[in-house]
N, C-alpha and C positions, 0 to 999 in steps of 0.2 A: 436372341436368347433373353428371356425374361429374368431380371434380377430384382431381389427385394432390398438391395442395398440402398439406403437413403443417405444423402450428404448430411453431415452434422453441422448445422449452421446456428449462429447466435439468434437468428430471426425465429427459430422454432419456438423459443420461449414466449415471445410476444404473440405469435400466431396462436399458440395454445390458449393463452390468457384471453384473447379476443374470442376464440371459438367457444370456450367453456365458461368464462367469467366476464362476459362483456358488460353486464350490469352491476358488477361488483366494483366498489371503490378500489381502484388500483394504486392511486397515488394521492397523498395528502400533501399539498405544497406547504412551505414554511409558514405562509400566512393563513393556513387553514383551508384554502380552496381545495375542493375535492374533485377528482377526475375519475370516472369509471374507466375500465380498461378499453371500452369502445371509444371514449373521448380521448384517452391517451393515444390510441392508435390513430385517430383522426388527426391529432396534432402532429404525431410522428410523420404521417403521410404528407401533411401540408409542408412540414419542414423539408422532407425529402424532395418534394417538387420545387421548393424555393432554392435548395442547394443545387439541384439539377439545372435550374434556370441560370444560376451563376457559373455554370460550367463544371460543377463537381461531377466526376465520372468514376467509373470503376478503377480502383487502385489509387485514387487521389487521397490526400491527407487533409483531414479537418481537425485542427487543434482546438481544445476546449479548456478554458480556464474558469472553473466554477466551483463554488462550495456545494454543499449537499442540496440540490434543487431538483424540482420536477423537470426542468429543461435539460439537466445533465442526462437524465434517463432518456428523454425524448431524442436528444442529439445522438446518443450512442446507437439507438435503433435506426434512426433516420439515415445516418451515415452508412450503416451496414446494409440497409435496404438498397442503396445505390451501388453496393459492392465496393464502396470506399472504405477508408481506414480511419478510425478515431484515434486521436492522440491526446488523452487527458493529461493535464499538467498540474504539478504541485503549486498551489497558489502562494506558497510561502517563499518561493524563489525570488531572485532579483532580476531586473531587466536583462543584464548580460547573460544570465543563465537561460532565460527564455530565448534570447537571440541564438544561443548555441543550439538549443533543442529545435527551434523552428527551422533553422538552416539544415540541421542534421537530417531531419525527417522530410525536408522539402515541402513544408506545409503550404497548401493552396488557399486555405481559408481559416480564419480564427474567430471563434465565438468566445466572448469574455463577459464575465459578470461586472456590474458597475463598481463593485468594491475592489476589483483587481485590474480593470482595463488600463488604469494609469501606468501599470508596469509594462504594458505592451506599447503604449503610445510613443515613448522615446526611441523605440527600435523599429518602428514600422517601415522606415526606408531601408533598413538593413536586413530584412527577411524576405523570403520569396512570396509570401501570401499577397494576393491581390484584393481580397475582400475581408472586411472586418465588421462583425456583427456584435452588438452589445445588448446585454439584457438590461432593460430600463436605460436606454441610450441617452435619454435626457439628463441623466445623472452623471454622464461621462463627458469629460473635456476632450474634444477632438471629433473627427468625422467618423461616426459609427452608425451603421444601420440598426434601427431598433429591432430587437428579436421578435416581438409580437407583430410589428408592422411587416416584418420579413415573412411571417406566416400568413398574414391576411391576404385574401384574394386568391390563395392557392387551393387547389382541389384537395378534399379529404379522401378522395378515392385512392385505392392502392396503386402506387406507381409501378410501372413495368420494371420488374427485377431482371438484372442481367443474369447470365449463367454463372452462378457463384459456386465455387468448389469449397469443400471443407478444408482444403489445404491453402486457400487464399488467406492473405493477411486480413485480420479483423481489427486489431488494435495494437498500438505501440505504447508501452508504459516505460517511462524513463526512471532509472534507478541510479544511485550514486555509484560511480565506478572507481575501482582501485587504481586506475591510471590517472585519476584526477578529472576525467571527463565523464559526464553522465553517459550511461549506456541505454540505448533504445531496445527494450525487450519486445521482440516481435512475437505476437500471439495470433494464432490462426483461428478460424471459426471452429475447427475441430478441438483445439486445446481448450478454448473457452467453453465450448459445449460440454466436453467431457468433465472438466473441472466442476462445472455447475451441478452435474449429476452426482459427483462425489460429495460435493458440499451439501447437496440436498439430503443425502443419506446420513452424513455424520453430524449435521447441525439439526436434524430432525424437523426439517421445514414442512409445514402443513398449509393447506389452502385457507385455513382460518387464522394464520399468523398475522400479527400486526408488527411489522419490523421497523424499529426506530433507527434512523440514520445518524448515529453518533460517530461512526467510522467514516473518514473522508472517502468520498466516492472515487477520487482519483487514485487511491491506493489499490493497484491491481484491479481497477474497475470495481472498487468496493468489495474486494475479496470474492467477486463473482456473484454477489447478492443481487446486483442489477439484473442478472439473468435468472438465478434460482428462485428468488421471491416471485418474480413476474410469471415464470412458467408454471409455478405451483399454484398461482392464484392468490397469493397473500397480498397484503396492503403495505406499500411503502409510505412511511411517515417521515417527511423531510425535516431536518433540523440543519439550518445553514452551516453553523459551526457549533462545536460542542459547548454547552453551558450546563453546569450541574443542576442548578435550580430548574431550568427549563426542561432538562431531561426528566426529572421526577414529575414535573407537571404534565409533560406529554405522555409519560407512562400511564398516569392516571386518566387523563382525558381521552386517550385513544386506546386504552386497555392493551397496551403494548405487551407482547409475549416474548419478543426476541430482539436483541441488539448485539453489537460488537464494540470492542474498545480495548485499547492497550491498557496494561496495568496502570499507566498514568491516569487514564480516565477513571478507573476504579478508585484510585487514591483521591482524585478530586471529588468524586461522589461521596466517599467516606468522610472527607473533610467537611463538606457541606452538611452532611447528615449529623456529624458531631457538633458543628457550630450552631446548627438550628435546633438541636435537641431531638431526642428519639421520637418525637411526635410526628415527624415527617412521614407522610404516607408514601410508601415505596412501590406499591403495586396497584393495578386496577382490580378487576374481578378475577383475573386469571393469573396463572403462574408465569414467572419471567425467567428466561435463561439468557445468559450473556457469554459470548465467545470472546476469549482474550488470547493474544499472541505476543510474539516478541519475547522479552525477558519473562521468566516465570514469576507469577505473582507470589508475594510472600505468604506464608501460612496464615499470618494474622489478617492479611487482606482477604483471603479466601473465607476465613471464619466470619469476618464482619459481613461480607456480602451475602454469604449463604445463611448465616444465623440471624443477623439483624435485618437485612433487606428482604430475606426470604427469596433470594434469587439463586439460580443454579449456574455455576461457572463451568464452561467448557473450554479447556485449554488446547490450543492448536499451534502448529508451527509450520512455517514455510517461508518462501521468498517470492519476490516479484517474478523471478524466472520460473517459478513452479506454480503460479496462479493465485494464491500461494499454497493452498492446503495440501500438505503431504503427510502430516501426522496429527493424531488427536489422542488426548487422554480420556475422552468420553467413552469409557468402557465400564458399564454397570457391573459386569462380572468381576473385573479386576478391582473396582472400587469396593465391592462387598468383601473381597478377599484382603485388600491391602489398606483400605481406608483413604481418608482425604489427602494424605501425603502424596498420593499418586498424582494429584492435580498440579503439583509443582514441576512435574516432568513434562517434557514436550510431547511425549506420547508415542504410540506405535503407528506404523504405516497405515495410511488410509486404504480404502477399497481399491483394488486393481493398481496398486502402487508398489514398486520394488525398491525398498530402501535398505541400504547397508551402511555399516560403519567399518571403514577399512584402514589398514596401516599404510605406511609409506610405499609398500610394495603392491598395494591393491588387494591384500588378503584381509578377510573378515577378522576383526578383533574378537576375542572371547566375549561371550555374553555374560560377563561377570559384574557389570555395573561399575567397574573400576578402570579397565583399560581404555585409553583414549584413542580415537581415530577420527578420520574425516567422514562426514555424512555425505553419501552419494545417493542419487535417486534416479530411477527410470520409471516413466509413466506417461500416459497420453496427455496429461495436463501440463507437462513440462514444455517450456517455450520452444519455438522453432529455431530462433537464432538471435544474436545481437545485430541490430541494424548497422550496416556498413563496417562491421568489425569481424571479418572472417577468421583472422588469426586468434582473436580472443575467444570466439565461439568454439573453434577447434580445441583450444586448450581446456575450455570449460567442460567439454564432453570427452576428453581423452587423457587427462592429467595422470590419475592413478589407475583408473579402470576405464577401458574403452566402452563408449556407448552409454555412460552414466553422467548425469549432470553433477558436477562437483560444487557443493554448496559453500565450501570454505569454512564451514562451522565444524568445530571439533567437539566430539561427544562421547559418552559411554553408552552402552546398550546392555540391558539386563536380560534375565532368562525369559521374560515375557515379551521381549522385543521392544521395550520401552526405552527411548533415548532420553538423555539429559545433556543439554548443551553445556560445555565446560569452558570453551575458549573459541576464538576465531582465528582462522588462518589468514583470512583476507583483512585488509586494512580498513575495515568497516566498524563504525561505532553506531550502536542503536540507542538513541536517546529519546525516550518518550514515544517510541514507536516509529521514529523517523530515522532513516539510514543516512549516515554522514560518512563521506569518504575522508579519511584522515589525510590522504595525499592531496586532495583538493584544498583542504585547509592549509596544509603545509605550503602548497604552491602560492597561496595568497600571502602567507607569512613571509615568504622569500622575496616578495615584492617590496617589503619594508626596507628602507635604506639602512637601518641600524641593525638588521638581523644577519648574522653570519651563518648560523645553523639553526634548524628548528625540527622538532618532532612533535607529533600530536598523538596522544594515546587516550584511551578511555579510562576514567576514574569513577569509583562508586559514587552514586548519588541517591539519597533517600527518596527524592521526588521523582527523578527521571530514570532511575535504574543505573544509568551511567551517563557521563557527560564528557565532552572533549576537554582535554587539558593540554596546553602548549608548553613544551620545554624549549627554551630559547637560549642560544649562545649569541650575545651581542658582538658586534664589531668592536675592536679595541678602541676604548675611549668613548664609545656610545653608551647612553644611559636611558633607554626607552622605559616607559612605565607600563605596568600591567593594563591599566585602563586604556592607555593610548593604543596598545597592540590589539586589544579586544575590539575597540571601535574601528581600527584600521581594517580588520577582517569583516566586520559588519557592513562596512561601506562597499565591500566587494562581493560578499556572499549572503545568502539568506541568514537572518539573525540566529536561527536555531543551529547553524553550523559553526558559529563562532565559539572559540574557547570560552569556558566560563571562568577559568583561572589560568594564570601564566606563572611559570617559575623560571628563574634565570640561573643557568648552570655555566660552569667554566668550559665544559666540553660534553659531548655526547658519547656514550659507549658505541664503538664501531667494530666491525669485523676487519680482518686483514685487508679486505678489498674495499673498505670504506663504507660499507652498508651499515646504517644505524641499527643497533640491536634493540628494537622496540620492546621485545619481550623482557629484557633486563630492566628497562625503564618502568614498564607496567607492574612488574613484581613489587616495586617500591610502594605502590599505592593499593595493591590488592592483598597485601599480607593479612592473614587472618580470615580472608573470605574463602568460601567453599569452592568457588569457581572464578575464572577470570572474565566473566561477563556479568553485566548488571542484572540484579534480581530486584524488581520493583516491589 
């Protein structure tokens, strides 16, 4: 029987770009080197052949530690052409955190940038990977194969693709876990493909877009723009790491039309603009739009970006587990009716997404913009599972409502279906767009010999939206200092996870069963705020 069903694969996006836009500049490297989509595909093919020669096969894991680079995009597609699984890692982590991730996913090969390979070097003997490839390996201390030499000598012809199903694993993204351990979010070809289509619709992506990479590519594979921009035929402009002055320069030089960034990025751009004077040229020849997520941007931020920069803000919301996009406030109809204040809301559900706000019994809360419930979501872009964590996966999909992913975010929903995040059920702090597990930080604090009890909570921050604060009860007779404790955590975890402040209390509020009442602690620091989450 003939069927018209086609498997939804991540490779479809590069295939289309090569078919229709082979002579278009697909990627501009950080140093300005330009690659047409035909050249991008040839490099992807050479990398795929090189990986295959090293034994990478269907289902194997290739870990990638890279800033926003052309070879990040190349690796993502080369790995998937082999039916293997990419594991992008947050370059801000510490060696022991990388050790956990590489062991948890059973990585077979690691590709790392020269700026971050030193974090892998001390753990090489403690992880399963047999091969280590470094970008500009001559700048890395240790035995690393050079990335460009790795590609050299290999065919640019299309490699033989295995029989890949849309339900096969395509990528694993690690997110902070409420258990203290990072969780591997497993995303299939289908979930990545579907999300890219949804993204394309709501971000208004066009084939003449010039997309500037200010958002880290490792975050949910760059929120799916690695696929969506490619498949639509737009141009990727790589910026290794965010820099405000360089962002404005690239916007002008490459006539950038689209980018993404947390409210922290917006604030940094505003600060540079104000410091340098209003004569800073903020656009090229075309209009610019910028998508922001995480905490809602302040109204003053929106006004500056839209009125002074002449950029258009698109506010979206989601999680690593949901690709991330599941809501958007980009509704011209509602904006005409309700004005700019709509953009501080996380927005309404995206296309083909079933989003609800439910009470403790799983019933929908009233659409009154006042009653708080948990955001739950069902859609083709939602993750397949947490790697090696079946119990946590089961709970995530069955806590209040069977078959919906439970975000752990508490929100209101109004008559137009627009949600507004008010608080978090999970022990997650979102600081400057980075997820921080408060339990992971607490675990580090409990390793300190002078600490009897500890709790970590988010507190408001003008710069970051919210930052971690440690409440510490010292052992009797101990007298640790704030600076000492912060440095102690930084030695064990990525710096951004460390508390920015520490307070010493005689005791912590606890339930009858001894559970710390973090809600009571947080109330002390959020008095007078509209919501119990950071608004940058």
